[in-house]
Every structure is written in C-alpha cells, then in structure tokens.
C-alpha positions in Angstrom: 20.9 13.3 17.1 23.5 11.2 15.4 23.6 7.6 14.4 23.1 5.2 11.5 20.2 7.3 9.9 20.9 7.8 6.2 17.7 9.6 5.0 16.4 12.5 7.1 13.0 14.1 6.8 13.0 17.8 7.7 10.1 20.2 8.1 10.2 23.9 8.5 6.5 24.6 9.2 3.6 23.2 11.2 1.8 21.9 8.0 4.9 19.7 7.3 4.3 17.5 10.4 1.6 15.2 9.0 3.6 14.5 5.8 6.8 13.9 7.8 4.9 11.4 10.0 3.5 9.6 6.9 7.0 9.4 5.4 8.4 8.0 8.7 5.6 5.4 8.9 6.2 4.2 5.4 10.0 4.0 6.1 10.9 6.3 3.3 12.9 8.3 5.8 14.5 6.9 8.9 14.1 10.0 11.2 12.2 13.2 11.1 12.7 16.7 12.6 10.3 19.5 12.4 10.2 23.2 13.5 10.0 23.5 17.2 12.1 20.5 17.9 15.5 20.8 19.5 17.9 20.8 17.7 15.8 22.2 14.9 15.8 21.0 11.2 18.3 23.6 10.2 20.8 22.5 12.8 20.3 18.8 11.9 20.9 19.6 8.2 24.3 21.2 9.1 25.3 18.5 11.6 24.4 15.5 9.3 25.4 17.0 5.9 28.5 14.8 5.5 27.0 11.7 7.1 23.5 11.5 5.6 22.7 9.8 2.3 19.8 12.2 1.6 17.5 14.8 3.0 13.8 15.0 2.3 12.7 18.6 3.1 9.1 19.8 3.3 9.6 23.5 2.6 9.9 26.1 -0.2 12.7 25.5 -2.7 14.1 29.0 -2.0 14.4 28.4 1.7 16.2 25.0 1.1 18.5 26.5 -1.5 19.7 29.2 0.9 20.2 26.7 3.7 22.3 24.3 1.7 24.4 26.8 -0.3 27.1 27.2 2.3 27.4 23.4 2.7 28.0 22.5 -0.9 31.4 21.0 -1.8 30.9 19.0 -5.0 28.5 16.7 -6.8 30.5 13.6 -5.9 30.5 14.5 -2.1 27.2 16.1 -1.4 24.1 14.1 -0.4 20.9 14.4 -2.4 18.2 16.8 -1.4 14.6 16.3 -2.4 12.0 19.1 -1.7 8.3 18.3 -1.1 5.3 20.6 -0.7 3.2 20.0 2.4 0.6 18.1 0.5 3.1 15.7 -1.1 2.0 16.7 -4.6 5.4 17.4 -6.0 8.9 15.8 -5.3 11.7 18.0 -6.6 15.3 16.6 -6.7 17.0 19.9 -5.8 20.5 18.4 -5.4 22.3 15.2 -6.3 19.9 14.1 -9.1 22.2 11.5 -10.7 25.1 10.1 -8.7 23.6 10.8 -5.3 20.3 9.3 -6.2 18.1 12.3 -5.9 16.0 11.6 -8.9 15.4 8.0 -7.9 14.4 9.1 -4.4 12.0 11.7 -5.7 10.4 9.0 -7.9 9.9 6.7 -4.9 8.4 9.5 -2.9 6.1 10.6 -5.6 4.9 7.0 -6.2 4.2 6.4 -2.5 2.5 9.8 -2.0 0.5 9.7 -5.3 2.3 12.8 -6.4 4.6 13.8 -9.3 8.4 13.7 -9.5 9.6 17.0 -11.1 12.6 15.8 -13.1 14.6 18.7 -14.7 17.9 16.9 -15.5 18.6 16.4 -19.2 18.7 12.6 -19.0 15.7 12.0 -16.9 13.5 14.6 -18.6 14.2 13.2 -22.1 14.1 9.5 -21.2 17.8 8.9 -21.7 20.0 6.8 -19.4 21.9 8.8 -16.9 25.2 7.1 -17.6 26.9 8.3 -14.4 24.1 6.8 -12.3 22.2 4.0 -14.1 24.6 1.2 -13.1 23.6 1.4 -9.5 20.2 0.0 -10.5 21.9 -3.1 -11.9 24.0 -3.8 -8.9 27.2 -2.2 -10.1 29.6 0.2 -8.3 31.0 3.3 -10.1 34.7 3.4 -10.7 37.1 5.9 -12.3 36.6 8.2 -15.2 35.7 11.7 -16.2 32.0 11.3 -15.7 31.2 15.0 -16.3 32.8 14.9 -19.7 31.0 11.7 -20.5 27.6 13.2 -19.6 28.3 16.3 -21.8 29.3 14.0 -24.7 26.2 11.8 -24.3 24.0 14.9 -24.5 25.4 15.7 -28.0 26.2 12.3 -29.6 26.1 8.5 -29.0 28.9 7.1 -26.7 30.8 3.9 -27.2 30.2 1.1 -24.7 32.2 -2.0 -24.0 30.7 -4.6 -21.6 33.1 -7.3 -20.3 30.9 -8.7 -17.5 27.8 -8.2 -15.5 24.1 -8.3 -16.4 23.5 -7.6 -20.1 19.7 -7.7 -19.8 19.7 -3.9 -19.3 20.7 -3.6 -23.0 17.1 -4.5 -23.9 16.0 -1.1 -22.6 14.8 1.2 -25.4 17.0 3.9 -23.8 20.1 1.8 -24.3 19.7 2.0 -28.1 21.6 5.3 -28.0 24.8 3.5 -27.1 27.3 2.1 -29.6 28.3 -1.3 -28.3 31.9 -2.3 -29.1 32.2 -6.0 -28.4 36.0 -6.4 -28.7 38.2 -3.8 -27.1 38.2 -1.0 -24.5 40.5 1.1 -26.7 38.8 4.4 -27.0 35.6 3.2 -25.4 33.8 6.0 -23.5 32.0 3.6 -21.1 33.3 0.2 -19.9 31.5 -2.3 -17.7 34.1 -4.6 -16.3 35.8 -6.0 -13.2 39.1 -4.7 -14.5 40.8 -1.3 -14.0 41.5 0.7 -17.1 40.7 3.8 -19.1 37.4 5.3 -19.8 34.5 5.7 -17.3 33.9 2.4 -15.6 31.1 0.6 -13.9 32.1 -2.5 -12.0 29.7 -5.5 -11.6 29.9 -7.6 -8.5 31.7 -10.7 -9.9 34.7 -11.1 -7.7 34.7 -13.2 -4.5 37.7 -13.1 -2.2 38.8 -16.3 -0.5 40.9 -15.6 2.6 42.6 -17.6 5.2 44.8 -16.4 8.0 46.7 -17.3 11.2 44.9 -16.7 14.4 44.9 -13.0 15.5 46.4 -11.8 12.2 46.1 -8.0 12.1 43.7 -6.1 10.0 46.6 -4.2 8.5 48.0 -7.4 7.0 44.6 -8.3 5.5 44.1 -4.9 4.0 47.7 -4.8 2.6 47.3 -8.2 1.0 44.0 -7.2 -0.5 45.2 -4.0 -2.0 48.4 -5.4 -3.3 46.8 -8.4 -4.9 44.0 -6.5 -6.7 46.4 -3.9 -7.9 48.9 -6.4 -9.2 46.2 -8.1 -11.3 44.4 -4.9 -12.4 41.2 -5.8 -10.6 38.8 -3.2 -9.3 37.9 -3.3 -5.6 34.4 -2.0 -6.6 33.9 -5.3 -8.4 34.3 -7.4 -5.2 31.0 -8.9 -4.1 32.1 -10.5 -0.9 34.5 -12.4 1.2 34.7 -16.1 2.1 36.6 -18.4 4.4 36.4 -21.5 6.5 33.9 -21.6 9.3 36.6 -21.9 11.9 37.6 -18.3 11.0 34.1 -17.0 11.6 35.2 -15.4 14.9 38.5 -13.9 13.6 38.4 -10.2 14.6 40.4 -8.8 11.6 38.4 -10.9 9.1 35.1 -9.7 10.5 36.4 -6.1 10.6 37.6 -6.3 6.9 34.1 -7.5 5.8 32.4 -4.8 7.9 34.6 -2.0 6.7 33.9 -2.7 3.1 30.3 -3.7 3.4 30.9 -7.2 2.2 29.1 -10.3 3.4 31.3 -13.0 4.9 30.5 -16.5 3.6 31.7 -19.3 5.7 32.1 -22.9 4.6 32.9 -26.1 6.5 36.0 -28.2 5.8 33.7 -30.9 4.4 32.4 -28.4 1.9 35.8 -27.0 0.9 37.7 -30.3 0.7 36.1 -31.6 -2.6 36.8 -28.4 -4.5 39.6 -28.9 -7.1 42.2 -26.2 -6.6 45.6 -25.6 -8.2 47.5 -25.2 -5.0 46.5 -27.7 -2.3 48.5 -27.8 0.9 49.2 -30.8 3.0 50.0 -28.6 6.0 46.6 -26.8 5.7 44.8 -30.2 5.3 46.4 -31.5 8.5 45.4 -28.3 10.4 42.0 -27.5 8.9 40.7 -30.8 7.5 40.8 -29.4 3.9 43.8 -28.9 1.6 42.6 -25.4 0.6 40.9 -22.5 2.3 41.4 -19.4 0.2 41.1 -20.9 -3.3 38.3 -23.3 -2.4 36.3 -20.7 -0.5 36.6 -18.2 -3.3 35.3 -20.7 -5.9 32.5 -21.9 -3.7 31.4 -18.4 -2.9 31.4 -17.3 -6.6 29.1 -20.2 -7.4 28.7 -22.7 -10.2 31.1 -22.5 -13.2 33.2 -19.8 -11.5 36.9 -19.5 -12.3 40.0 -18.7 -10.3 41.2 -15.2 -11.4 44.0 -15.0 -8.8 45.6 -18.1 -7.3 46.5 -18.3 -3.6 48.8 -15.4 -2.6 50.4 -15.1 0.8 51.6 -12.2 2.9 53.3 -12.3 6.3 53.5 -9.2 8.4 56.3 -8.7 10.9 54.8 -10.0 14.1 51.3 -9.3 12.8 50.4 -12.8 11.5 50.0 -14.1 8.0 47.2 -14.4 5.5 46.4 -16.0 2.1 44.1 -14.6 -0.6 42.6 -16.0 -3.7 40.1 -14.3 -6.1 37.4 -16.1 -8.1 35.1 -14.6 -10.7 31.5 -15.7 -10.9 30.2 -16.8 -14.3 27.9 -13.8 -14.1 27.6 -11.2 -11.5 26.5 -12.8 -8.2 25.6 -10.6 -5.2 22.4 -12.0 -3.5 23.0 -9.7 -0.5 22.5 -6.7 -2.7 19.4 -8.0 -4.5 15.7 -8.1 -3.5 12.7 -10.0 -4.8 9.4 -8.1 -4.3 6.2 -10.1 -4.8 3.7 -7.4 -6.0 -0.1 -7.7 -6.1 -1.2 -5.3 -8.8 -4.8 -5.3 -7.8 -7.7 -6.3 -10.1 -6.5 -4.0 -12.9 -7.3 -0.4 -12.4 -4.3 1.7 -11.3 -6.4 3.4 -8.7 -6.7 0.1 -6.9 -2.9 -0.3 -6.7 -1.7 0.2 -3.1 0.7 3.1 -2.4 3.2 0.5 -1.0 3.1 -1.4 -4.3 3.6 1.8 -6.3 6.6 2.8 -4.2 8.2 -0.6 -4.5 7.6 -0.7 -8.3 9.3 2.6 -8.6 12.6 1.3 -7.2 12.7 -2.1 -9.0 15.1 -2.3 -11.9 13.1 -5.1 -13.6 9.5 -6.1 -13.7 8.6 -9.7 -14.4 5.1 -10.9 -15.0 2.4 -12.2 -17.4 2.1 -9.7 -20.2 -1.5 -8.8 -19.5 -0.8 -7.8 -15.9 2.3 -5.8 -16.9 0.2 -4.0 -19.6 -2.1 -2.7 -16.8 1.0 -1.2 -15.0 2.7 0.1 -18.0 1.8 3.8 -17.4 3.9 3.6 -14.2 7.0 2.2 -15.8 10.0 4.5 -16.5 12.3 4.2 -19.6 15.1 2.9 -17.3 13.0 0.0 -15.9 13.1 -3.3 -17.8 9.9 -5.2 -18.5 10.2 -9.0 -18.9 7.0 -10.7 -20.1 6.2 -14.3 -19.4 3.5 -16.7 -20.6 0.4 -17.4 -18.6 1.1 -21.0 -17.7 4.9 -20.6 -17.2 4.7 -19.5 -13.5 7.8 -21.4 -12.4 9.9 -20.0 -15.2 8.9 -16.5 -14.3 9.7 -17.1 -10.6 13.1 -18.6 -11.5 13.9 -15.7 -13.8 13.0 -13.1 -11.2 14.8 -14.9 -8.4 17.9 -15.3 -10.6 18.0 -11.6 -11.3 17.6 -10.8 -7.6 20.5 -13.1 -6.9 22.6 -11.1 -9.2 22.1 -8.0 -7.0 19.2 -6.0 -8.3 15.7 -5.2 -7.0 13.1 -7.1 -9.0 9.3 -7.0 -9.0 7.5 -10.2 -9.7 3.9 -9.1 -10.5 0.7 -11.0 -9.9 -2.8 -9.7 -10.4 -4.9 -9.1 -7.3 -3.0 -10.1 -4.2 0.3 -12.0 -4.8 -0.5 -14.3 -1.9 -4.0 -15.3 -3.1 -3.6 -17.7 -6.1 -0.6 -15.6 -7.1 3.2 -16.0 -7.4 4.2 -15.5 -3.7 4.0 -19.2 -2.7 6.0 -20.6 -5.6 8.6 -17.8 -5.3 9.0 -18.5 -1.6 9.4 -22.2 -2.2 12.2 -21.5 -4.8 13.8 -19.0 -2.5 13.9 -21.4 0.4 15.6 -23.9 -1.9 18.6 -21.7 -2.1 21.5 -21.9 0.4 20.9 -19.3 3.2 23.9 -17.2 2.2 22.6 -17.1 -1.4 19.1 -15.8 -0.6 18.3 -12.2 -1.6 15.9 -10.2 0.4 12.3 -11.1 -0.2 9.1 -9.3 0.6 5.4 -9.9 -0.2 3.4 -6.7 -0.8 -0.4 -7.0 -0.4 -2.8 -6.1 -3.2 -6.5 -5.8 -3.5 -7.9 -9.2 -4.5 -10.7 -9.8 -7.1 -12.7 -11.1 -4.2 -12.5 -7.8 -2.3 -13.4 -5.7 -5.3 -16.2 -7.9 -6.4 -17.7 -7.8 -2.9 -17.4 -4.0 -2.9 -19.1 -3.7 -6.3 -22.0 -6.0 -5.2 -22.6 -4.5 -1.8 -21.8 -6.4 1.4 -21.8 -10.2 0.7 -18.8 -11.0 2.9 -20.2 -9.9 6.2 -20.2 -13.5 7.5 -17.7 -16.4 7.1 -16.6 -17.0 3.5 -14.0 -19.0 1.6 -12.4 -19.1 -1.8 -12.0 -22.1 -4.1 -10.2 -22.3 -7.4 -11.9 -24.6 -9.9 -8.7 -25.1 -11.9 -7.5 -28.7 -11.6 -4.2 -28.0 -13.3 -2.3 -28.0 -10.0 -4.9 -29.5 -7.6 -6.6 -32.8 -8.2 -10.4 -32.5 -8.9 -11.2 -34.9 -6.1 -9.6 -32.4 -3.6 -11.6 -29.5 -5.1 -14.8 -31.5 -4.8 -14.2 -32.2 -1.1 -13.7 -28.5 -0.5 -16.9 -27.6 -2.4 -18.9 -30.2 -0.4 -17.4 -28.8 2.9 -18.2 -25.2 1.8 -21.8 -26.2 1.1 -22.2 -28.1 4.3 -20.6 -25.2 6.3 -22.9 -22.6 4.6 -20.0 -20.4 3.6 -20.2 -17.6 1.2 -18.0 -18.9 -1.7 -15.9 -17.1 -4.2 -15.0 -19.3 -7.2 -11.8 -18.4 -8.9 -10.7 -19.8 -12.3 -14.3 -20.9 -12.8 -14.4 -21.9 -16.5 -12.1 -21.9 -19.6 -12.2 -23.4 -23.1 -10.5 -26.5 -21.9 -12.4 -26.8 -18.6 -16.1 -26.4 -19.3 -17.6 -29.1 -17.0 -16.2 -28.1 -13.7 -18.5 -25.1 -13.0 -21.7 -27.0 -13.6 -20.4 -29.7 -11.2 -19.5 -27.1 -8.6 -23.1 -25.7 -8.8 -24.5 -29.1 -8.4 -22.5 -29.7 -5.2 -23.3 -26.3 -3.7 -27.0 -26.9 -4.3 -26.7 -29.8 -1.9 -26.3 -27.3 0.9 -28.3 -24.3 -0.1 -31.5 -23.5 -2.1 -31.5 -22.7 -5.8 -32.7 -19.2 -5.0 -29.3 -18.4 -3.4 -28.0 -15.1 -4.9 -24.9 -15.3 -7.2 -22.9 -12.5 -8.7 -20.8 -12.8 -11.8 -18.0 -10.1 -11.6 -16.2 -9.9 -14.9 -13.1 -7.8 -15.9 -13.0 -6.2 -12.5 -11.2 -2.9 -12.3 -11.0 -2.6 -16.1 -13.0 -0.6 -18.6 -15.1 -3.7 -19.6 -16.1 -4.4 -16.0 -19.6 -5.8 -15.5 -21.5 -7.1 -12.5 -24.5 -9.3 -13.0 -26.8 -10.9 -10.4 -28.4 -14.3 -10.8 -29.5 -17.2 -8.6 -27.7 -20.5 -8.1 -30.4 -22.3 -10.1 -30.4 -19.8 -13.0 -26.7 -19.1 -13.3 -25.8 -18.8 -17.1 -22.7 -21.0 -17.2 -21.9 -20.0 -20.8 -21.3 -16.4 -19.8 -18.5 -17.4 -17.4 -14.9 -17.4 -18.4 -11.4 -17.0 -16.8 -11.9 -13.3 -16.4 -15.0 -13.8 -14.2 -15.2 -14.3 -10.5 -18.3 -16.2 -9.3 -19.5 -15.1 -5.9 -22.1 -17.4 -4.3 -24.0 -16.3 -1.2 -24.9 -18.4 1.8 -28.3 -19.4 3.0 -28.9 -15.9 4.6 -27.6 -13.8 1.7 -30.2 -11.8 -0.1 -30.4 -9.6 -3.2 -32.2 -6.3 -3.0 -32.1 -3.1 -5.0 -29.4 -4.6 -7.1 -27.1 -5.3 -4.2 -26.1 -8.4 -2.2 -26.0 -8.4 1.5 -25.1 -11.2 4.0 -26.3 -10.4 7.5 -23.6 -10.4 10.2 -25.5 -13.0 12.1 -28.1 -15.7 11.6 -31.7 -15.2 12.7 -32.0 -15.6 16.4 -28.3 -15.0 17.0 -27.3 -12.2 19.3 -25.7 -9.4 17.2 -22.8 -7.3 18.5 
C-alpha cells in the first residue's frame, strides 16, 4: 500500500469507519485504512511514516501516542498527526503543529466536520503568528535559521523583522503588530523575508525564475551543477525559485523535464517569436541562427518572471566533459509570482446565517490565507476567521476590482477566497472572476474552483413552503449591467410561460420604478390574485416573510435586501404557506 498518497486516514475501531469514509469522500484524506484491513492501520503508520505528509487518526490520544513514540526522529522530519474522535467533534494536532502543518490540518478538518480544533500550541492558542510556519500560507518556503530559538524569543518579547521581497499584505494582520519591522538592514534581524541567503531565520518568497537553455541530450548532472553553482555564487536561495523557463523546442529535453520535476517547479515554454523581442544584455548571433531568437536563457527568465521583472543573474554557461552544455539566467519578478502555487476559491456564503454555510465552504475558508469580499458579506463570516487570515473589504459596486485583487493574490501563490452572498454562481462573483482568469495566459492561471452555496431563492422557498415545485426562473431587475429592454423581454417571456418568478435586486433608492413595471408585465400573464412572498433579510436576525398578492404588493416595503417570489397560475396560499402543485390540473402526476 504505497504510492503518492500524502495524507492517510487511519481508524482503530469499527465506529471509525463512517468518519473515515466521510473524510475520503470530501478528499481531506487520500486513502483510508481501518481495523480489520490487511495490512492494518498500525502497519501502514509504520510503513508510511517517512513518506506521508500527515496522518489523520480516529482513535484515543493515548493509543496514538504509544504507536508513534518509537517512530519519532525530530520536529523537522516527522509528519503531522491529527487525532479525531469517532463523531468528528474534536480535531487534536498531536504532532507537527507548526512546521508540519498539524494545526492547519486540524482547523480544516474541524471546519469540514462542524467540530472544534483543539489548539494547545502557544502561538495558536494566544492568536500570535507561528513564525516558523506562517510563511507557508503566503506562498513562501522556509530557509535556514535557528527556528526553535526564534520561537522561544517570540514567546517572551517582540522579534525584529526585515522584509526584502514577497507579499507585504500579510503585515496588515493584527497578529503582525508584535513584530518590529526594520526597513533597512538584516544586521541583527531575527526574521528575514528575502530571496537572498544570509543570517537570521529566513522565509523565501517565490520571486526567482530560471531561464535555461541546453544542448540536445545534456545530462541532468550538468544542469544541477550549473544551478547550484550559479545560485551559490550570487547568494540566492533555491527556496526562492518559483519555476523554470526555456524555449518550446526544449519542451521534450529529458534532463530539463527531470530538473523541473525533481524540484517541483513548473516549466514554462516560450516560442522563438515570443523570446526574440525581449531586450537582453547578452544576445547571441549563433543562438539566433540556430533557434530563431538571439536569447533563450535571459529572455525566457524575464518573460517567465512577468512585467517589470529584472535580470538578477546574466547568462552563465557550463560545459560538462562529454555531458553537453547549458546556459542559465535568473530573473526576479517585481513581486512574488507563482500562479501554480496559488488558488482562487469562489465561495457562496449563503443568505447570511452561518448555519446555512455548506461544510465545503467552511473547509475551504479555513485554508485560505486571504478573504476578499464586500464588507457586509465578510461581517457575516467573521466568527470563522482566524487571526492569521487576512480580510480585504471591498465596496458594493466595485466587483471587478475585488475580482482583480483576489486573482492577483492567487497569482502570487496563495489560496484566496472571493466571497459572494448566496451562491457565487447565481448573480455572484464567479462569472466575472472566471472571465478575468481566462484572460490570463494559460501558464499564469492559478487553480480556480467554484464552491456552491445556498441561494436566497432556495431559502426563501423553504421559508414559504413549496413554491418551486414546478418550473421557475430568476430575473434581476438591476439594469446596471443589463439593458432594461432585455429585462422586459425576460419578464414578458416569464409571464407568457407561466413560470414561478424570483425577482432579485427588486428596488433601490435609485431604481424605484422598475418593480412596478415588472408587476405590470407579470399581470399580463397571470391574475392579480397570484400569491407573492416578500422575503427580507433572509438568514439574518431581522428576517421576515410576508405574503401578498400580485395586485396588492406593497412596493414601498421592498428594498435591495428583499427577494420577491411570484407564484404561477397554479400557486396557492394556504395556512400561511405557498405551494405550487407539481403538475397542472388534468396532467398525469408521477
């Protein structure tokens, strides 16, 4: 039972099985083993100890402690171990809380299961930044330093920080206030964020892009030697390398592919037409005659590092005895740039009540370093946000700016949540975010995922009874992005088709006439006695549901926090509830 699995779910009793299956289905673990299996969970724990990223164990803490005790070698080498009770009520990071990510994993598990993460580490329990682990959330790689000593000092007094590159947005966290920022020199700094090697504990942001060219069938040994010698000669940290780039004609070069795979770097490939216009300090006539561009290494590095990048190391060449030859250049991005490490999550927060938030959305929110959204929507989620997660508020009508901000952060290599109310794909941010994402070059697109939420339409229907049992449609009355003439056509079609209609954005201070006009159009297709529900402030303490008819609808009581739900010709109101029959009179019901 070996392979690429990184997080194992282990159970030592029969009651653990349902929880393990739930974890596997939600992909929080990649494989599960329970008691009675062969090999059993204890054997898998021993066999996979040095390969696995983490173990999620459903068992008593005492049992797990005795099992892992003989396997322990050191905090920098051991995987994280999180213990769960069979009901998923508590997630306890027993081992590897900081550097191995045990606390973060326990928080994800608790969010997905509706449980509680039991954090006992000093930093997590007191809301301070775990300085030996927090950089991972911002796309950085940990470098050299006496991290244990740093953590001991941070528990007693403020530490000195120098940041020479990478995202600075994290400094807006309240928990970052404990750090003394030194803007000028790393002399005596306790913590340094830089792409350079040096003293102090160091986090390395992904700013460096390697441009590499080579003769056909150059050996991997030559490429590795050139890489190590060049970085060392210029004091650059390998942990700060974001990826590798070359000309597309080298896309099948075995050693180049192996180099990228060995270090976990993406390989960006550019055509000669893309490389040729890039100004470089060391163009080559020979290369131009052979490749159709005067530069491969320098031009590829600059292109991969993006707009306003600069060349940190000019073209360097190494020839191995009978092993081929290679050239290497290093470019630094203006800011960290690692789209392959980042992710943009489009989150539907539901109508407002935290109880309406899906478990998937909770789990994703727990692992996002930054939350971007309209302030009111983020307020509703605020009880779930940890001190190490950044909140970035936007204005109500600045949707494009919010999408661009979230996408830019994701391109820099961090997981970002872009929050909409209800369902992100229903009048939310998903469509605009996807359009902007598709506008990026394929190699510059971070992962993107749309996570469903409960829409206002669904909650309104549930509160009213069963008004959506037959065909229905939604129409937004906001003409800010859609011409009113188009909205009118849709209203007429809905009236003619006898759809149950949910009206979003029905009325605001600047749009008072659209709702009366919509009622007028709907009355052309159904009687004035048609039931209508006004659902206001859904999922919030001020929630109210009121039933009227299409002819008596009190327009003045409707605002942007109201959803108007109009029945069809067969919808009826009875005992304070709305119901739309599944079929029309005379139709055969299944």
